[in-house]
N, C-alpha and C positions, 0 to 999 in steps of 0.2 A: 605225437607220432604213435600209430598203432603198429604192432608187430605180430604177424601171423606166421606160424611155423608149418611148413609142408613136411610132414613126417615120413621120410623115406630112408630111415636108418642112416647109413654112411653118406647118402646123397641128399639128406635133409637140407633145407635152406630157408631163410627168412624172407617174408614179404613185408616191406616197410611201406606204410601208407601215411601221408601227412603233407602239410604245407611246407614249402621252401626246402625240400629235401635235396634239391639240386645244389643248394648252397651249403650243405652239411659236409664239410671236409672230412671229419672223423668217420662218417658213414662210408664214404668211398675208400678211405685209407684202410678200413677194417677188412675190405674184401678184395682189394687190388692185388697185393702181394706178388707183383711182377714188375719188371722194368721195361717190358714190351707190351704196349696196349694199342689196340686198333679200335677206333670208334667208327661204327657204321651208322649213317643217318641218311636223311634225304633232303632235297633242296627246299622243302617247305619247313621242316623242323629246324634245320641248321641255322638259319638266320635268327631264330627265336631263342634257342636254348644251347647251341653248341658252345658258345663262348663261356657260358656259366659252367658247363661241365668241364671244359678244358682247364679252367682256373683251379679246379679241385684235384687235378692230377699232379700238381707240384712238379718235382724234378723227373717224373717218369718220362721215359722215351716213348712218346705216343705219336700215332699217325691218324689221319681222318680220311675216310672215304665217303663222299657225298654222292648218293645215287638219285636218279629221278624218282618222283613220287608216283605211286599208282600200283594197283594190283597186277597190271601187266608186266611189271618189273620184278615180280616175285617168280623168277625164272632161272633156268640153268645158265643163261647168259650172265645174269647178275651174280649168281653163285660163282661162276668162273672168274668174274671180275674181282670179287673179294678174295678168292683163293690166290689169284695172280698177285694181288697187292701183298699178301702175306709172304708169298715166296720171293717176290722181288726184294722185299725189305728184310728177307732172311729171318722171319719170325720163328722162334724156337717153340718147342713143345710146352714150355712154361709160360707162354704168352697168355694174355687174356683179351677177349673181345668184349666190347660194350655196344649194345644195340640201343640207339637213341631214336625213338620214333614209335610208330604204330605197329599193328600186327604184321604188316608186310616186312618191315625192317627186322622185327623181332624173330619171325619165323625163318627168314633168310639167314640172319646172323647166327641163329641157333643151329641151323643145318650146317653152315660152314664150320662152326665150332665142333660139331659132332664128327665132321669128316676130316678136318685138317690134322695131319699127323695122327690119325685115328682117335682124335678127341682132345680138345683143349677147353679151358674154362671160359665162361662168359657171364656177363651181368646184363640183366634186362632193365632198361630205364624206359618204361612205356609212357608215352605222352598223349595217348588217346584213351577215351573211356573204354572202348572195346578191348584195347590191349591191357589196360589196368585190371579189368575184371575177368579177362578170359585168356587171351592168347599168350600173355607173358607168364602165365602160371601153369605148370604141369609138364613142361618138357617136350611137348609135341612140336617138332620143327619140320619144315617142308618147303618145297617150291612147287609151283603148278606145272602142268603139262597141257598142251593144247586139247588133249582128250579127257582131261579130268583135273580137278582141283586137289592139291595136297597129295598127289599120288607118289611123289618122290620125296622121302624124308626119313627122319630117325627120331627116336626118343632120346633126348639129351637134356638133362636138368641144368638150369642155371645155378650159379653159386649164390645169387641174391636177386631179388626183384625190388627196385626202388621206384615207388609210384608217388610222384610229386603231384598233389591235387591241383596246384596252381597252374600246371600246364593245361588244364581243362578250360581255363579262361580264354585261351586263344583258339579253342576248337570250334570250327564252324558248326552251326546248328544242325546241319544234315549229318555230320560226323557224330555229333553228340547223340542224336536220335538213334543212329545205327548202333552205337555202343549200348544203348538201353535195351536193345533186342536181347543181348546176351544176359543182361541183368534180369529182365523179366523171365528169361528161360529158367534161371535157378529157382524162382518161385514156382513155376509151372511144373518142373520135373521132380522137386523133392522138398520144397520149403513153403508150404501153404501159408504159414504165418507171415513170411517175408512177402509173399505175393499179395496178401491182404494189405500189408503195410504199403507196398508199392501202389496198389490200387487207390488207397486213401491219400497218398502223398505225391502222386505223380505231378501235380501242378507245381509243388515246391521244387521237385527234382528238375522239372523243365526250366525253372528259373535259376537253376544251379545254386540253390541255397547251400551254403558251405556245410552246415551240420547234416543236412539231408544227404549231400553227396558223400561225405566221409562215411556215414552209416551204410549207404548204398554200396560203396566199394568194399568196405570191410565185410559186410554180410555176404556179398558175392564171392569174395576171395575165400572166406571160411567154407562156403559150400564147395567151391572148386577144390580147395586143399583137402577137404575130407574125402571127396570122391577119388582124387588122385592117390592119396595115401592108401586107400583101400584097393585100388586097381590101377597101378602105374601105367601098364602097357595096354590098357583097353582090351583085356581078354574077357571082361564081364561087365560089371555094373557101370564102369566109366563110359560105356557107349551111350548112356542116357544123356550125357552132356551134348550129344549130337542131335537133340531134338530140333527138327526143322532144317537140319543141315543137308540131308539127302535131297530134299526138295530144293533147298536154297542153292546148293552146289550145282544142281542140274540147270537152274536158271542162270547162274553166273557163267557156267561153261557155254551155254547157248548164246550168251551175250559177249563171249570172248573176254570176260572179266572187265567189260566196260559197262557204261550206263548205270548200273546199280552198285552200291557199296555192299560189302559182305554182310553187314548187319541188316541191311534192308532186305536182302535175299533170305537171310535166316528168319527175320520177322515174318515175312510172308510164308515161309516154309513151316513155321510153328503153327500158324493158323491153318495151313493145309493139313498138317498132322492131326490137329484137333478136329477138323472137319471129317477126315477119314475115320478117326476114332468114333465120331458120332455115327457115321454111316454103318460102322461095324457093331453098333449097339453098346460101345464101351463108355461113351461120354454123352451127357445130356446136352441138348441144343443150347440151353441157357448158359452153360459153361463155355461153349464155343463162342456165344455172343459176348460173354464177359471178356474173353481173351481178345476178341476183335475190338472191343471198346478200348481197352488199354493200349493196344497197338495204334489205333486211330488217334488217341490223345497224345501219343508219343510221336505222331507224324510219320509213322512207318507205312509202307505200301501194303495193301491187303488184297491186291490182285496181281497176277503174274504180268510182267512187262509184256506189252503187246507185240514185241518182235519175236516172241517165243511161241512155239506151237506144241501140240500134244506129242507128236512123234519125237521131237527134240527132247522133251522132258523124259519120255520113257527110255529113249536110247541112252541119254546121259545118266539116268539113275542106275542103269546096269553097271556102269563103271564107278563103283562105290566101294569104299573100304569095308563096309558092313555086309558085303556079299560073301557068303560062305558056300562053297561047292555049287556055285551058280544060283543060289537062293539069296535074294535081297531081304535083309532084316531091317525093319523100320522101328523108329522110336515113336510109340503112340501113347495115349493117355487113358488110364482108368478113371482119373480124377485130376483136378488141379492139385498139384503136389504129389502126384503118383504116376510116374512114367513107367512104361514097360518096353522090353525089347522083344519083338515078335515078327514071325514070318506068316502069321495066321491072318491073312487078308486075301481078298480076291482081286484079280487083275481088273475085273469089272468095276469094283468099288474104287480102286486106285484111279482108273480112267475117269470115273464120275467126279471124283474130287478135283483132278487136274482140269477137266473141262469146266467145272464150276468156277474155277479161279482164272480161267483164260478170259482176257478182255474181248 
C-alpha cells in the first residue's frame, strides 16, 4: 500500500493506494470514529462493492443510500435526497459519510458533508480511475446546474481517501479511458517526465498492467496533492488543474451532461487548449500533434460532439468559475509540462479553435 499525505495543516489527510483495501478492516477503523455512518453509492457500484464495505463497518450503526448512476444525478435533487435521509435518521454532527463510487458520488457526498449541520466528516472510497486520480483528492465538492457544471459547491476536505486499485478491474473500457484524460493532464500541466513516461507506456496502461497502474495513480495523486497543498481554494496556481475543463464543461453543458463522459470532454478540451496555444504562438505544432496522438491511443475523442455548435460553446464558456470581472481566464500551454493561466487571447483565435474542432 502506498500512502500520500495531502499537507493542509489541521485539515491534512492521507490517500491510500493499493490492492484489496476494501478488505482492510484496520484502515477503516482508523478513520471512522463515529457510531453513525451513511454510505452513499449508486446502482452500478453497489452490487459490486457495497457488501465488502459494509462488512468492514463492524457494529457501527450505518445506513446506505443507493442513487441512480449518471452525471445527470449530480444535482440539487440528489443533494436533497441525501440530506433528507440524514435528517430522517436523525444523524448528528458527529456522523461520517462514506462515498463509494466515481466522481459524481464523491462530489455529491462531499457537498452534502460540507453543508449538513455546517459540516461533517466524510471518507472518499473512489472506484473509478477518474475519481482515484482527480475528483476524490483536493476537497472540491459540487453539484451541477442546468446552466453550468459544478457551479454549486464548497471546498470541504475528506478525512481520508481509500483507493482500492482492484475496483478498476470492473471498470468499463470507456470509463477507464475517460479517467486517463485526467492522468495525462498532470503530465501536460506540470510533470513532463511523467508525460514522457505515459507516452512510452500507454499500451501497458491500456492493458491495465498492475505495476503500471499503481505508478500511474501514485504519480497522479502526488501531483494533485502538491498543487492542492500550495493553493487549497484555487486562488492561484491550482487553476492549472483545470486544463481542458472550460472547453470540456461547455461541451458537457451543451449535451445536458449526456452523450459524453466527463473525462472524454476534458480530453477533447485539453487538445483544444493546446491548439489555441499554438494559434497564439505559445506552443509548437509538433507538441499539439504529440498530445493528439496520446489521446487517440487512449481512445478519447479529438473532435467536439456533433450535437454542439459554436454559439453554444461560446455561451457556455461565459458561465465558468475562472471568469473574473467578466473576463474569462483560460489554462493554456507554453510547453508540455508548463501550463499558464491567461486572459491574453483573442476572441477570433478562440473561435478559430472551436470551429476547427467542430464536426
